[in-house]
Backbone atoms as SQL, in Angstrom:
CREATE TABLE atoms (id INTEGER PRIMARY KEY, chain TEXT, resi INTEGER, resn TEXT, atom TEXT, x REAL, y REAL, z REAL);
INSERT INTO atoms VALUES
  (1, 'A', 1, 'MET', 'N', 0.799, -1.381, -0.133),
  (2, 'A', 1, 'MET', 'CA', -0.208, 0.297, -0.160),
  (3, 'A', 1, 'MET', 'C', 1.245, 1.236, -0.235),
  (4, 'A', 2, 'ALA', 'N', 1.999, 1.241, 0.848),
  (5, 'A', 2, 'ALA', 'CA', 3.109, 2.268, 0.612),
  (6, 'A', 2, 'ALA', 'C', 2.558, 2.603, -0.380),
  (7, 'A', 3, 'ASP', 'N', 3.581, 1.830, -1.219),
  (8, 'A', 3, 'ASP', 'CA', 3.911, 2.530, -2.678),
  (9, 'A', 3, 'ASP', 'C', 3.454, 2.951, -3.948),
  (10, 'A', 4, 'MET', 'N', 1.455, 2.847, -3.415),
  (11, 'A', 4, 'MET', 'CA', 1.244, 3.294, -4.208),
  (12, 'A', 4, 'MET', 'C', 0.694, 4.378, -4.774),
  (13, 'A', 5, 'LYS', 'N', 0.933, 5.345, -5.428),
  (14, 'A', 5, 'LYS', 'CA', 1.265, 6.720, -6.012),
  (15, 'A', 5, 'LYS', 'C', -0.639, 7.119, -5.531),
  (16, 'A', 6, 'THR', 'N', -0.599, 8.286, -5.517),
  (17, 'A', 6, 'THR', 'CA', -1.639, 9.556, -5.553),
  (18, 'A', 6, 'THR', 'C', -1.428, 10.674, -5.917),
  (19, 'A', 7, 'LYS', 'N', -2.624, 11.112, -6.279),
  (20, 'A', 7, 'LYS', 'CA', -2.306, 12.029, -7.751),
  (21, 'A', 7, 'LYS', 'C', -2.447, 13.234, -6.245),
  (22, 'A', 8, 'PRO', 'N', -2.022, 13.792, -6.819),
  (23, 'A', 8, 'PRO', 'CA', -2.320, 15.611, -5.835),
  (24, 'A', 8, 'PRO', 'C', -3.866, 16.339, -5.712),
  (25, 'A', 9, 'ALA', 'N', -4.321, 16.788, -5.125),
  (26, 'A', 9, 'ALA', 'CA', -5.900, 17.635, -5.817),
  (27, 'A', 9, 'ALA', 'C', -5.511, 18.619, -6.930),
  (28, 'A', 10, 'ALA', 'N', -6.864, 18.186, -7.695),
  (29, 'A', 10, 'ALA', 'CA', -6.355, 19.690, -8.643),
  (30, 'A', 10, 'ALA', 'C', -6.828, 20.602, -8.596),
  (31, 'A', 11, 'LYS', 'N', -6.434, 22.262, -8.352),
  (32, 'A', 11, 'LYS', 'CA', -6.407, 23.265, -7.921),
  (33, 'A', 11, 'LYS', 'C', -8.036, 23.313, -8.818),
  (34, 'A', 12, 'LYS', 'N', -8.583, 23.997, -8.267),
  (35, 'A', 12, 'LYS', 'CA', -10.164, 25.014, -8.789),
  (36, 'A', 12, 'LYS', 'C', -9.493, 26.072, -9.462),
  (37, 'A', 13, 'SER', 'N', -9.792, 26.838, -10.903),
  (38, 'A', 13, 'SER', 'CA', -9.727, 27.772, -11.018),
  (39, 'A', 13, 'SER', 'C', -10.707, 28.435, -10.972),
  (40, 'A', 14, 'ALA', 'N', -9.945, 29.757, -10.803),
  (41, 'A', 14, 'ALA', 'CA', -11.262, 30.748, -10.065),
  (42, 'A', 14, 'ALA', 'C', -12.031, 31.151, -11.744),
  (43, 'A', 15, 'LYS', 'N', -13.642, 31.410, -11.435),
  (44, 'A', 15, 'LYS', 'CA', -14.255, 31.866, -12.736),
  (45, 'A', 15, 'LYS', 'C', -13.787, 33.248, -12.632),
  (46, 'A', 16, 'ARG', 'N', -14.136, 34.228, -13.344),
  (47, 'A', 16, 'ARG', 'CA', -13.554, 35.505, -13.719),
  (48, 'A', 16, 'ARG', 'C', -14.859, 35.786, -13.711),
  (49, 'A', 17, 'PRO', 'N', -15.970, 37.246, -13.122),
  (50, 'A', 17, 'PRO', 'CA', -16.690, 37.630, -13.245),
  (51, 'A', 17, 'PRO', 'C', -17.780, 37.429, -14.451),
  (52, 'A', 18, 'VAL', 'N', -18.452, 37.820, -15.244),
  (53, 'A', 18, 'VAL', 'CA', -18.462, 37.899, -17.093),
  (54, 'A', 18, 'VAL', 'C', -19.263, 39.038, -16.683),
  (55, 'A', 19, 'LYS', 'N', -18.520, 40.186, -17.960),
  (56, 'A', 19, 'LYS', 'CA', -19.039, 41.637, -17.661),
  (57, 'A', 19, 'LYS', 'C', -19.918, 41.645, -18.458),
  (58, 'A', 20, 'VAL', 'N', -21.852, 41.940, -17.959),
  (59, 'A', 20, 'VAL', 'CA', -22.580, 41.408, -18.927),
  (60, 'A', 20, 'VAL', 'C', -23.202, 43.681, -18.888),
  (61, 'A', 21, 'PRO', 'N', -23.150, 43.768, -20.158),
  (62, 'A', 21, 'PRO', 'CA', -23.808, 44.966, -20.968),
  (63, 'A', 21, 'PRO', 'C', -24.708, 45.604, -20.034),
  (64, 'A', 22, 'VAL', 'N', -25.199, 46.113, -19.912),
  (65, 'A', 22, 'VAL', 'CA', -26.357, 46.776, -18.696),
  (66, 'A', 22, 'VAL', 'C', -27.554, 47.588, -19.699),
  (67, 'A', 23, 'ARG', 'N', -28.671, 46.917, -19.393),
  (68, 'A', 23, 'ARG', 'CA', -29.607, 46.939, -20.211),
  (69, 'A', 23, 'ARG', 'C', -30.292, 47.758, -19.912),
  (70, 'A', 24, 'ASP', 'N', -30.957, 48.204, -20.200),
  (71, 'A', 24, 'ASP', 'CA', -32.276, 48.893, -19.999),
  (72, 'A', 24, 'ASP', 'C', -34.174, 48.953, -20.011),
  (73, 'A', 25, 'THR', 'N', -34.131, 47.285, -20.417),
  (74, 'A', 25, 'THR', 'CA', -35.932, 47.012, -20.658),
  (75, 'A', 25, 'THR', 'C', -35.641, 45.589, -20.179),
  (76, 'A', 26, 'PHE', 'N', -36.604, 45.655, -19.327),
  (77, 'A', 26, 'PHE', 'CA', -36.485, 44.440, -18.994),
  (78, 'A', 26, 'PHE', 'C', -38.479, 44.145, -18.391),
  (79, 'A', 27, 'THR', 'N', -37.992, 42.922, -18.736),
  (80, 'A', 27, 'THR', 'CA', -39.809, 42.114, -18.193),
  (81, 'A', 27, 'THR', 'C', -39.919, 42.008, -17.093),
  (82, 'A', 28, 'VAL', 'N', -41.154, 42.360, -16.963),
  (83, 'A', 28, 'VAL', 'CA', -41.626, 41.338, -15.164),
  (84, 'A', 28, 'VAL', 'C', -41.074, 40.324, -15.247),
  (85, 'A', 29, 'ARG', 'N', -40.875, 39.277, -16.074),
  (86, 'A', 29, 'ARG', 'CA', -40.300, 38.375, -15.218),
  (87, 'A', 29, 'ARG', 'C', -38.702, 38.116, -14.967),
  (88, 'A', 30, 'GLU', 'N', -38.315, 38.940, -15.840),
  (89, 'A', 30, 'GLU', 'CA', -36.909, 39.169, -15.408),
  (90, 'A', 30, 'GLU', 'C', -36.405, 39.692, -14.081),
  (91, 'A', 31, 'MET', 'N', -37.725, 41.071, -13.624),
  (92, 'A', 31, 'MET', 'CA', -37.909, 41.482, -12.727),
  (93, 'A', 31, 'MET', 'C', -37.783, 40.769, -11.257),
  (94, 'A', 32, 'ASN', 'N', -39.011, 39.419, -11.229),
  (95, 'A', 32, 'ASN', 'CA', -39.357, 38.512, -10.626),
  (96, 'A', 32, 'ASN', 'C', -38.007, 37.701, -10.205),
  (97, 'A', 33, 'ARG', 'N', -36.961, 37.372, -11.283),
  (98, 'A', 33, 'ARG', 'CA', -36.428, 35.726, -11.675),
  (99, 'A', 33, 'ARG', 'C', -35.082, 36.950, -11.483),
  (100, 'A', 34, 'ARG', 'N', -34.419, 37.638, -11.318),
  (101, 'A', 34, 'ARG', 'CA', -33.561, 38.572, -11.288),
  (102, 'A', 34, 'ARG', 'C', -33.111, 40.318, -10.436),
  (103, 'A', 35, 'PRO', 'N', -34.128, 39.909, -9.583),
  (104, 'A', 35, 'PRO', 'CA', -33.855, 41.675, -9.043),
  (105, 'A', 35, 'PRO', 'C', -33.001, 42.059, -9.177),
  (106, 'A', 36, 'GLN', 'N', -32.056, 41.863, -8.388),
  (107, 'A', 36, 'GLN', 'CA', -30.935, 43.161, -8.365),
  (108, 'A', 36, 'GLN', 'C', -30.197, 43.012, -9.785),
  (109, 'A', 37, 'ALA', 'N', -30.489, 42.780, -10.670),
  (110, 'A', 37, 'ALA', 'CA', -29.732, 43.122, -12.151),
  (111, 'A', 37, 'ALA', 'C', -30.398, 44.784, -12.540),
  (112, 'A', 38, 'VAL', 'N', -31.852, 44.278, -11.958),
  (113, 'A', 38, 'VAL', 'CA', -32.690, 45.357, -12.312),
  (114, 'A', 38, 'VAL', 'C', -32.047, 46.736, -11.481),
  (115, 'A', 39, 'LEU', 'N', -31.844, 46.475, -10.572),
  (116, 'A', 39, 'LEU', 'CA', -32.142, 47.614, -9.186),
  (117, 'A', 39, 'LEU', 'C', -30.736, 48.073, -9.974),
  (118, 'A', 40, 'THR', 'N', -29.850, 47.385, -9.992),
  (119, 'A', 40, 'THR', 'CA', -28.267, 47.607, -10.457),
  (120, 'A', 40, 'THR', 'C', -28.675, 48.758, -11.564),
  (121, 'A', 41, 'ALA', 'N', -29.130, 48.181, -12.515),
  (122, 'A', 41, 'ALA', 'CA', -29.042, 48.830, -13.677),
  (123, 'A', 41, 'ALA', 'C', -29.747, 50.286, -13.782),
  (124, 'A', 42, 'ALA', 'N', -30.921, 49.614, -12.589),
  (125, 'A', 42, 'ALA', 'CA', -30.855, 52.015, -12.373),
  (126, 'A', 42, 'ALA', 'C', -30.656, 52.350, -11.666),
  (127, 'A', 43, 'ARG', 'N', -29.656, 52.138, -10.849),
  (128, 'A', 43, 'ARG', 'CA', -29.795, 52.798, -10.191),
  (129, 'A', 43, 'ARG', 'C', -27.594, 53.448, -11.298),
  (130, 'A', 44, 'MET', 'N', -27.562, 52.749, -11.755),
  (131, 'A', 44, 'MET', 'CA', -26.343, 52.652, -13.047),
  (132, 'A', 44, 'MET', 'C', -26.810, 53.505, -14.087),
  (133, 'A', 45, 'LEU', 'N', -28.309, 53.562, -14.294),
  (134, 'A', 45, 'LEU', 'CA', -28.859, 54.423, -15.652),
  (135, 'A', 45, 'LEU', 'C', -29.169, 55.338, -15.110),
  (136, 'A', 46, 'GLY', 'N', -29.818, 55.438, -13.954),
  (137, 'A', 46, 'GLY', 'CA', -30.731, 56.547, -13.308),
  (138, 'A', 46, 'GLY', 'C', -32.142, 55.942, -13.558),
  (139, 'A', 47, 'SER', 'N', -32.753, 55.573, -14.939),
  (140, 'A', 47, 'SER', 'CA', -33.683, 54.735, -14.019),
  (141, 'A', 47, 'SER', 'C', -33.758, 53.282, -15.339),
  (142, 'A', 48, 'VAL', 'N', -35.141, 52.648, -15.631),
  (143, 'A', 48, 'VAL', 'CA', -34.937, 51.580, -16.256),
  (144, 'A', 48, 'VAL', 'C', -37.315, 51.235, -17.122),
  (145, 'A', 49, 'THR', 'N', -36.601, 50.769, -17.759),
  (146, 'A', 49, 'THR', 'CA', -38.270, 50.372, -17.616),
  (147, 'A', 49, 'THR', 'C', -38.249, 48.732, -17.921),
  (148, 'A', 50, 'ILE', 'N', -40.180, 48.732, -17.379),
  (149, 'A', 50, 'ILE', 'CA', -39.986, 46.844, -17.104),
  (150, 'A', 50, 'ILE', 'C', -41.588, 47.520, -18.260),
  (151, 'A', 51, 'ARG', 'N', -41.225, 46.159, -18.847),
  (152, 'A', 51, 'ARG', 'CA', -42.578, 45.695, -19.616),
  (153, 'A', 51, 'ARG', 'C', -42.850, 44.635, -19.136),
  (154, 'A', 52, 'SER', 'N', -44.629, 44.655, -19.014),
  (155, 'A', 52, 'SER', 'CA', -45.742, 44.288, -18.667),
  (156, 'A', 52, 'SER', 'C', -45.531, 42.722, -19.874),
  (157, 'A', 53, 'ARG', 'N', -46.345, 41.914, -19.370),
  (158, 'A', 53, 'ARG', 'CA', -46.723, 40.976, -20.741),
  (159, 'A', 53, 'ARG', 'C', -48.164, 41.620, -21.816),
  (160, 'A', 54, 'ASP', 'N', -48.680, 42.190, -21.103),
  (161, 'A', 54, 'ASP', 'CA', -49.780, 43.429, -21.745),
  (162, 'A', 54, 'ASP', 'C', -49.388, 44.857, -22.778),
  (163, 'A', 55, 'GLY', 'N', -47.979, 44.815, -22.905),
  (164, 'A', 55, 'GLY', 'CA', -47.335, 45.531, -23.228),
  (165, 'A', 55, 'GLY', 'C', -47.046, 47.193, -22.175),
  (166, 'A', 56, 'GLY', 'N', -47.840, 46.799, -21.642),
  (167, 'A', 56, 'GLY', 'CA', -47.275, 48.117, -20.809),
  (168, 'A', 56, 'GLY', 'C', -46.278, 48.319, -20.553),
  (169, 'A', 57, 'ASP', 'N', -45.833, 49.975, -20.471),
  (170, 'A', 57, 'ASP', 'CA', -44.230, 50.352, -19.825),
  (171, 'A', 57, 'ASP', 'C', -44.448, 50.924, -18.583),
  (172, 'A', 58, 'PHE', 'N', -43.406, 50.029, -17.925),
  (173, 'A', 58, 'PHE', 'CA', -43.784, 51.068, -16.618),
  (174, 'A', 58, 'PHE', 'C', -41.599, 51.176, -15.955),
  (175, 'A', 59, 'VAL', 'N', -41.757, 53.069, -15.410),
  (176, 'A', 59, 'VAL', 'CA', -40.845, 53.633, -15.670),
  (177, 'A', 59, 'VAL', 'C', -40.304, 53.204, -14.510),
  (178, 'A', 60, 'MET', 'N', -38.909, 52.657, -13.427),
  (179, 'A', 60, 'MET', 'CA', -38.498, 52.261, -12.383),
  (180, 'A', 60, 'MET', 'C', -37.174, 53.434, -11.937),
  (181, 'A', 61, 'ALA', 'N', -37.088, 53.787, -11.202),
  (182, 'A', 61, 'ALA', 'CA', -36.085, 55.617, -10.625),
  (183, 'A', 61, 'ALA', 'C', -35.489, 54.575, -9.513),
  (184, 'A', 62, 'PRO', 'N', -34.025, 55.437, -9.060),
  (185, 'A', 62, 'PRO', 'CA', -34.103, 55.168, -7.753),
  (186, 'A', 62, 'PRO', 'C', -35.021, 56.156, -7.056),
  (187, 'A', 63, 'LYS', 'N', -35.026, 56.505, -5.542),
  (188, 'A', 63, 'LYS', 'CA', -35.660, 57.911, -5.047),
  (189, 'A', 63, 'LYS', 'C', -34.232, 58.329, -4.716),
  (190, 'A', 64, 'GLU', 'N', -33.817, 59.918, -5.364),
  (191, 'A', 64, 'GLU', 'CA', -32.692, 60.628, -4.437),
  (192, 'A', 64, 'GLU', 'C', -33.077, 60.170, -2.946),
  (193, 'A', 65, 'THR', 'N', -31.642, 60.182, -2.026),
  (194, 'A', 65, 'THR', 'CA', -31.635, 60.015, -0.591),
  (195, 'A', 65, 'THR', 'C', -31.296, 61.114, -0.124),
  (196, 'A', 66, 'THR', 'N', -31.383, 61.031, 0.666),
  (197, 'A', 66, 'THR', 'CA', -30.059, 62.468, 1.645),
  (198, 'A', 66, 'THR', 'C', -29.498, 61.848, 2.157),
  (199, 'A', 67, 'PRO', 'N', -28.024, 62.548, 2.535),
  (200, 'A', 67, 'PRO', 'CA', -27.156, 62.046, 2.834),
  (201, 'A', 67, 'PRO', 'C', -27.393, 61.959, 4.050),
  (202, 'A', 68, 'ASN', 'N', -26.495, 60.605, 4.916),
  (203, 'A', 68, 'ASN', 'CA', -26.771, 60.076, 6.005),
  (204, 'A', 68, 'ASN', 'C', -26.275, 61.762, 7.243),
  (205, 'A', 69, 'LYS', 'N', -26.415, 61.650, 8.377),
  (206, 'A', 69, 'LYS', 'CA', -26.070, 62.467, 9.799),
  (207, 'A', 69, 'LYS', 'C', -24.454, 62.584, 9.264),
  (208, 'A', 70, 'ARG', 'N', -23.164, 60.872, 8.881),
  (209, 'A', 70, 'ARG', 'CA', -22.215, 61.372, 9.172),
  (210, 'A', 70, 'ARG', 'C', -21.550, 61.860, 8.102),
  (211, 'A', 71, 'ALA', 'N', -22.053, 61.957, 7.061),
  (212, 'A', 71, 'ALA', 'CA', -21.901, 62.506, 6.000),
  (213, 'A', 71, 'ALA', 'C', -22.002, 64.120, 5.996),
  (214, 'A', 72, 'GLN', 'N', -23.211, 64.183, 6.487),
  (215, 'A', 72, 'GLN', 'CA', -23.449, 65.761, 6.499),
  (216, 'A', 72, 'GLN', 'C', -22.499, 67.098, 8.195),
  (217, 'A', 73, 'GLU', 'N', -22.167, 66.021, 8.961),
  (218, 'A', 73, 'GLU', 'CA', -21.035, 66.379, 9.819),
  (219, 'A', 73, 'GLU', 'C', -19.691, 66.598, 8.973),
  (220, 'A', 74, 'ALA', 'N', -19.143, 65.321, 7.796),
  (221, 'A', 74, 'ALA', 'CA', -18.325, 65.583, 7.605),
  (222, 'A', 74, 'ALA', 'C', -18.163, 66.974, 6.666),
  (223, 'A', 75, 'GLU', 'N', -19.240, 66.871, 5.995),
  (224, 'A', 75, 'GLU', 'CA', -18.751, 68.235, 5.011),
  (225, 'A', 75, 'GLU', 'C', -18.643, 69.464, 5.971),
  (226, 'A', 76, 'ALA', 'N', -19.505, 69.108, 7.249),
  (227, 'A', 76, 'ALA', 'CA', -19.510, 70.902, 7.220),
  (228, 'A', 76, 'ALA', 'C', -17.993, 70.647, 8.095),
  (229, 'A', 77, 'PHE', 'N', -17.378, 70.395, 8.366),
  (230, 'A', 77, 'PHE', 'CA', -16.465, 69.987, 9.315),
  (231, 'A', 77, 'PHE', 'C', -15.197, 70.186, 8.149),
  (232, 'A', 78, 'VAL', 'N', -15.370, 70.167, 6.883),
  (233, 'A', 78, 'VAL', 'CA', -14.598, 70.391, 5.653),
  (234, 'A', 78, 'VAL', 'C', -14.577, 72.004, 5.303),
  (235, 'A', 79, 'GLU', 'N', -16.148, 73.084, 5.820),
  (236, 'A', 79, 'GLU', 'CA', -16.056, 73.820, 5.485),
  (237, 'A', 79, 'GLU', 'C', -16.013, 75.144, 6.643),
  (238, 'A', 80, 'ARG', 'N', -15.628, 74.203, 7.740),
  (239, 'A', 80, 'ARG', 'CA', -15.158, 74.720, 9.036),
  (240, 'A', 80, 'ARG', 'C', -13.996, 75.129, 9.231),
  (241, 'A', 81, 'GLN', 'N', -13.429, 74.093, 7.927),
  (242, 'A', 81, 'GLN', 'CA', -11.838, 73.932, 7.778),
  (243, 'A', 81, 'GLN', 'C', -11.454, 75.246, 7.035),
  (244, 'A', 82, 'ARG', 'N', -12.079, 75.532, 6.229),
  (245, 'A', 82, 'ARG', 'CA', -12.111, 76.562, 4.693),
  (246, 'A', 82, 'ARG', 'C', -11.839, 77.542, 5.490),
  (247, 'A', 83, 'ALA', 'N', -13.059, 77.630, 5.940),
  (248, 'A', 83, 'ALA', 'CA', -13.501, 79.145, 6.728),
  (249, 'A', 83, 'ALA', 'C', -12.532, 79.460, 7.299),
  (250, 'A', 84, 'PHE', 'N', -11.978, 78.225, 8.509),
  (251, 'A', 84, 'PHE', 'CA', -10.970, 78.912, 9.352),
  (252, 'A', 84, 'PHE', 'C', -9.062, 79.072, 8.799),
  (253, 'A', 85, 'ARG', 'N', -8.086, 78.354, 7.474),
  (254, 'A', 85, 'ARG', 'CA', -8.038, 78.827, 6.367),
  (255, 'A', 85, 'ARG', 'C', -7.777, 80.284, 5.976),
  (256, 'A', 86, 'GLU', 'N', -9.178, 80.660, 5.373),
  (257, 'A', 86, 'GLU', 'CA', -9.474, 81.891, 4.682),
  (258, 'A', 86, 'GLU', 'C', -9.207, 82.980, 6.405),
  (259, 'A', 87, 'LYS', 'N', -9.332, 82.557, 6.991),
  (260, 'A', 87, 'LYS', 'CA', -9.535, 83.357, 8.700),
  (261, 'A', 87, 'LYS', 'C', -7.880, 83.962, 8.355),
  (262, 'A', 88, 'LEU', 'N', -7.458, 83.039, 9.004),
  (263, 'A', 88, 'LEU', 'CA', -5.349, 83.034, 9.178),
  (264, 'A', 88, 'LEU', 'C', -4.731, 83.914, 7.977),
  (265, 'A', 89, 'ARG', 'N', -5.100, 83.165, 6.815),
  (266, 'A', 89, 'ARG', 'CA', -4.355, 83.828, 5.848),
  (267, 'A', 89, 'ARG', 'C', -4.959, 85.464, 5.469),
  (268, 'A', 90, 'SER', 'N', -6.411, 85.718, 6.094),
  (269, 'A', 90, 'SER', 'CA', -6.783, 87.582, 6.341),
  (270, 'A', 90, 'SER', 'C', -6.090, 88.150, 7.516),
  (271, 'A', 91, 'MET', 'N', -6.090, 87.388, 8.291),
  (272, 'A', 91, 'MET', 'CA', -5.025, 88.018, 9.295),
  (273, 'A', 91, 'MET', 'C', -3.275, 88.093, 8.643),
  (274, 'A', 92, 'GLY', 'N', -3.275, 87.395, 8.355),
  (275, 'A', 92, 'GLY', 'CA', -1.282, 87.318, 7.434),
  (276, 'A', 92, 'GLY', 'C', -0.627, 86.377, 7.530),
  (277, 'A', 93, 'PHE', 'N', -1.502, 85.149, 8.030),
  (278, 'A', 93, 'PHE', 'CA', -0.495, 84.020, 8.013),
  (279, 'A', 93, 'PHE', 'C', 0.243, 83.481, 7.002),
  (280, 'A', 94, 'VAL', 'N', 1.384, 82.906, 7.198),
  (281, 'A', 94, 'VAL', 'CA', 1.727, 82.480, 5.472),
  (282, 'A', 94, 'VAL', 'C', 2.119, 81.087, 5.941),
  (283, 'A', 95, 'PRO', 'N', 1.667, 79.962, 5.405),
  (284, 'A', 95, 'PRO', 'CA', 2.315, 78.695, 5.593),
  (285, 'A', 95, 'PRO', 'C', 3.298, 78.724, 5.319),
  (286, 'A', 96, 'PRO', 'N', 4.366, 77.411, 6.417),
  (287, 'A', 96, 'PRO', 'CA', 5.442, 77.324, 6.428),
  (288, 'A', 96, 'PRO', 'C', 6.047, 76.982, 4.634),
  (289, 'A', 97, 'SER', 'N', 6.822, 77.017, 3.734),
  (290, 'A', 97, 'SER', 'CA', 6.945, 76.395, 2.696),
  (291, 'A', 97, 'SER', 'C', 7.190, 74.177, 3.025),
  (292, 'A', 98, 'LYS', 'N', 7.475, 74.003, 1.635),
  (293, 'A', 98, 'LYS', 'CA', 7.830, 72.590, 1.119),
  (294, 'A', 98, 'LYS', 'C', 9.142, 72.068, 2.232),
  (295, 'A', 99, 'GLU', 'N', 10.029, 72.989, 1.918),
  (296, 'A', 99, 'GLU', 'CA', 11.544, 72.930, 2.729),
  (297, 'A', 99, 'GLU', 'C', 11.124, 72.840, 4.206),
  (298, 'A', 100, 'ASP', 'N', 10.357, 74.668, 4.583),
  (299, 'A', 100, 'ASP', 'CA', 10.343, 74.674, 6.062),
  (300, 'A', 100, 'ASP', 'C', 9.703, 73.120, 6.311),
  (301, 'A', 101, 'SER', 'N', 9.190, 72.421, 5.949),
  (302, 'A', 101, 'SER', 'CA', 7.667, 71.362, 6.588),
  (303, 'A', 101, 'SER', 'C', 8.779, 70.177, 6.584),
  (304, 'A', 102, 'GLU', 'N', 9.292, 70.150, 5.136),
  (305, 'A', 102, 'GLU', 'CA', 10.438, 69.195, 5.624),
  (306, 'A', 102, 'GLU', 'C', 11.438, 69.594, 6.986),
  (307, 'A', 103, 'ARG', 'N', 11.896, 69.833, 6.978),
  (308, 'A', 103, 'ARG', 'CA', 12.516, 70.304, 8.193),
  (309, 'A', 103, 'ARG', 'C', 12.103, 70.263, 9.001),
  (310, 'A', 104, 'ILE', 'N', 10.889, 70.676, 9.979),
  (311, 'A', 104, 'ILE', 'CA', 9.940, 71.008, 11.144),
  (312, 'A', 104, 'ILE', 'C', 9.498, 69.407, 11.412),
  (313, 'A', 105, 'ALA', 'N', 9.473, 68.755, 9.793),
  (314, 'A', 105, 'ALA', 'CA', 9.295, 67.129, 10.464),
  (315, 'A', 105, 'ALA', 'C', 10.429, 65.988, 11.241),
  (316, 'A', 106, 'ARG', 'N', 11.428, 66.513, 10.604),
  (317, 'A', 106, 'ARG', 'CA', 13.056, 66.338, 10.392),
  (318, 'A', 106, 'ARG', 'C', 13.408, 66.508, 12.484),
  (319, 'A', 107, 'MET', 'N', 13.375, 67.565, 12.677),
  (320, 'A', 107, 'MET', 'CA', 13.288, 68.540, 14.311),
  (321, 'A', 107, 'MET', 'C', 12.313, 67.054, 14.945),
  (322, 'A', 108, 'ILE', 'N', 11.502, 67.508, 14.967),
  (323, 'A', 108, 'ILE', 'CA', 9.851, 66.162, 16.176),
  (324, 'A', 108, 'ILE', 'C', 11.258, 64.988, 15.383),
  (325, 'A', 109, 'ALA', 'N', 11.175, 64.064, 14.570),
  (326, 'A', 109, 'ALA', 'CA', 11.569, 63.161, 14.536),
  (327, 'A', 109, 'ALA', 'C', 13.090, 63.290, 15.545),
  (328, 'A', 110, 'GLY', 'N', 13.915, 64.222, 15.658),
  (329, 'A', 110, 'GLY', 'CA', 14.864, 63.843, 16.071),
  (330, 'A', 110, 'GLY', 'C', 15.955, 63.703, 15.698),
  (331, 'A', 111, 'ASP', 'N', 16.130, 63.873, 14.333),
  (332, 'A', 111, 'ASP', 'CA', 16.680, 63.671, 12.765),
  (333, 'A', 111, 'ASP', 'C', 17.605, 65.122, 13.022),
  (334, 'A', 112, 'ASP', 'N', 17.708, 66.193, 12.899),
  (335, 'A', 112, 'ASP', 'CA', 18.476, 67.915, 13.311),
  (336, 'A', 112, 'ASP', 'C', 18.152, 68.081, 14.264),
  (337, 'A', 113, 'PRO', 'N', 19.228, 68.554, 14.671),
  (338, 'A', 113, 'PRO', 'CA', 19.232, 69.797, 15.686),
  (339, 'A', 113, 'PRO', 'C', 18.523, 70.926, 15.309);
């Protein structure tokens, strides 16, 4: 039994995702069977058309969402920082040059006396 050779396990190749072109018209059946594809297309294109069996067309579009509270706070922070920098410039503050900033960083690191 020890002299029997065993085959190493075959490596499974990873399947690459197939790029499917985004469509703008779907049927009710496709909407029921593949809702994620319909929703993704609606997000990418702005709206999609759903065609019913009796020939009626319906337009589906994503609802405009308001930014969440965290995003609003981040935008407000950026605006406050911009206003603060403008205030400093109006008072005569001149930011250090790139060379000066590098020297300050070296001083903090203890490399430059």
